[in-house]
N, C-alpha and C positions, 0 to 999 in steps of 0.2 A: 464255731465250736467244732465244725465236721472237720475243718483242715487241721484243728489243733489234735483231734482225735485220732486222724489218720496218722499225722506225725509219730503221736505218742503211741499207737498200735504198733509201728514198724518198729519202734524203739524198744518197747516193753513187751511186744506180744500180747496185746491184750485180746481176748475172745470176742469181746462185744462192747457196745456203748455203756451198757449197765455198769460192766466192771469199770470203765474208764470213770464213770461218773463217782461212782461210790469211792474209788482210790484219790479223787480229787476233795471229794466231801470230807472224808478222814483226815487229809492233810488240811484242809481248811478249819475244822472243827479243833485239830490240835493246836494250830496257830492261836487261834480265838481263845482257847483255854490257858496257854502258856502265859500269854499277855494280860489277860483278865487276871489271872491268878498272881501275877507280878503288880500289877496295880493295885489289886486289893491289900497285898501284904505291905506295899511300899505307903500306903496310905495310913499306916497306925503311927500316926505323929499326934501333935498338939491341935491339929486341924481335922482329925479323923471322924468322920460322920457314919455313925451306924445307919442312917437313912439312906445315903449313898452306897453304901455297901450293900444292903439289900436288895436296890434297884439294880445293881450290877449282877448279884446273884440270880434274881428271878430273870434278866436279860440272858443270862447265859442257859438256865433251865428252859427258856423258851427258844432259843437258838437250837439247842439239844434235841428238843421234841418236835421242831420243825424239820431238822434233817430226818428224825425217825420217819416222820409222815412222808417224805420226799422216797428214801428207800424203800417203804411199805409198797406205796404207789407204783413205782417203777415198772414191775413187770410180776405179776401175780403166779406166774407159770413157775417162777424160780421155787415155789412152795414144793414142788415133787421132788426137788434135789436135796431136802432137809429130812434127816431121819427122826431128829430130835431137837430139843432147844435146852440148853443148860446155861442157866442164869446166875450171874454172881453180881453182888452190889450192896448197897445199903436201904436205906427207907424207901426209895424211891420205887424199888422193885421188889421189896420184901413183900412175901404173899402169907405169912404166917410164923416163920422161924423163930421170931421172938416171943411167941406164944407159950414156947417150952423152955425158956430160959429165965432166969432169975435177972430182970432187968425194969428200968424204968421208962425206956423206950418201945412201950405197947401201943399196939391200936386195937385192943379187943374189946372196945366198949362203944356204944352208941353216942353220936349219929355217925359215927364212922362206919362205913361199908353200906350204907343205907340202899345203893343200887344193887346189892345182894340180897338186902331184905333183913341183914345182920350182918354184926364185924366179923370180918375174916382175919384180922391181920395185917391187913394192908392200910398203908396209912395214907388212905383217899376215900373218897365216898364209893367209888367203883373200880375199876380194872386198871391196873397200871399199864405204863407204856409196853412191856414186854408181854403182857396178857393181850394186848390189842395187836401188838406184831404176830404173836402166835397165831390168833384168829385170821389174820390178814394173810398169813401162809398157809392157811389150809387146816391148822392143827385143831381136832376137835374138844380138847381139854387144855384146860391151863396146865404147865408145870408144876406138880405139888411143891410144898415146903420139904426139905430134906429131912427137918426133925419130926414130921409127923409120924405116928406109929404106922399108917396106912401107906406111907412111900417104901414100898418093898416090893421084891418080885417082879412081875411083868409091869407093874406100875411104873417103874424107872424107865422103860423103853420110849416113853413119848417124850422123857426130858425130866429133869429136876432143877427146883430153884433152891438155891444156895444163900441168898441175899438176907441180908439182916440190917435190921435198923440200927443206926449209930456206928455201923461197921466202918472201917476206914484201910486204907493202903496201909498205914502204920498201926502197929498193934496197938499202942498207946492212945490211939484217937478214939473217941467217944467214952474214955473211961469214966467220965462224969455222969453216964447212964448205968455204971456198974457195969451190967452183962452187955455182951454184943458179940458177934461174930466175924472177927477181922478176915481180911482178904488170905492171908496165910492159912487161918483155920478153915475157911470155904475151899481152898484147893487142897485139903487135907481130907474133907468130906466127900469132896468129889473123887478122890482117889478111892475111896471106899466103893463108890457108885460104880466106878469102873470095874472093878473087879467083881462086882455083883454081875455087872452086865456079860462080863468075861465069861462067867461061870453060866448063865443063862444061855447066850449065844453060842459059846465056842470062839476060840481065838479067830480063826480066818474071818467069820462073818462080823465079829465084834470090830475088827480091825476096819471094814468097809463102813460099819455103822458110825464109828467114830469120825471116819474120814468126811462123812456126809451131814454129820452134825452142826447145828448153828450155835456157836459160844457168846454170850453176851456179857459184857462188863459195864456197870454204871457205877463207879466209885471214885471218891477223892474229895466230896464236899466236907464230910465230915474231919478231914485232916487238916481243915482251915477252921470251920466253925467250932467243932468241938475238940480242938487241940492246940493250932498253934494262937487263935484268940483268946484262950483261958487258960494259958500255962500261969501255973502258980508263980508268984513273983521270982524273978530272978535279978541278980545283980548285972548279968550279961546277958540279954536275950539273944537268941539265936538270930543271927542276921536272915533277912528273908530269901537271899539266894541261896545259902546254906540249907535251909530249910526245904525250899523248892528242889533243890538237888537231892537230898535224902528221901522225898517223894519219889522223883524220877528214877533213881537207882532201885528202890524198893520194887517200884511197880515193874519197871523192865524186868527184873529178876522173877516177879511171879507170873508176868505173861509168857515169859521163856519157858517157866517150869511148868505151864500148861501143857505146851506141845511135848515137853520133855516125858512128862506123864503117860502122854499117848503112846510115844516111840519106845517106851520102856516098859509098858503094859504087860507085855509077854515074858517079862523076867520079874516075878513078883518077889524073888530074893532078894532085890536091890530095892525094895519099897519100906523095909524095917518095919515100924510099928502100923504102917497103914494096912492093917488085914481087914477083910470085909467081915462085917458082921455075920454071923452064923443063924442068929435069930433076930425077932424085934425084941428090943429093949427099951428102958426108961432112958430118959435124956440126962446129961451133966450139964452145970452152969456153964459150960465154956464152950456149949454148942455140939458136942459129941455125944454120941449114944454109948452108954454102957452095953458091952457084950457079953453075952452069955455063953 
């Protein structure tokens, strides 16, 4: 392990063993995700078994969770380097955004949230994996849901959660739940928060703020479960590889859009309709605030 690290360090100029481990864990996770997705899709045949599908999905979730735990336990001193946490994703990390939109994908009822004493909008009995990650990194508060009326002003300086249950990489994913905030819409919401932070901190300080922030993305399962597997009857179904490639292309564009938003943040004239809300407002069904 140390020999491999030394060789990799010389080639890629890695700063620490933690960075080396993180890089290889990410590569390992990407390989697992691709092969798992391909196997699940290609099993859509006469011998297709929903039981096997669920087992594989649970195995994938378990793998992702274990990797998160490894990352959190590596070195807690890394917490000092993160100025905030910005969370994008689906029901695995939604902390209440779906409470503010018209959707069947809600978790604002008992016994969900029993660890908090009441439902919070999280699709779990207690904290999400990103809640646990934030606490492990030293943050005192959970990043609030973007659509909550109280998520404004200095509150956003600790981070914001944009995740939405039933949301997917593709806009059409999760349509069976009516309302949801897809990845593209979540990025638009982040663009508004970004401008709010610039107005609070000023451009120079905001630049350093975003450079030291942590961004997490937990997205993709709804594109299979609530899209590909429930497509209305088609005479010519989309081939598995074609669908996966469309997901990859969309996700690549979204992930590169995030950094572009940060580098372009000092030129708001190019942002078009992404205007920062001037005051708190009500919410629309598509996951955006009405501006007043």
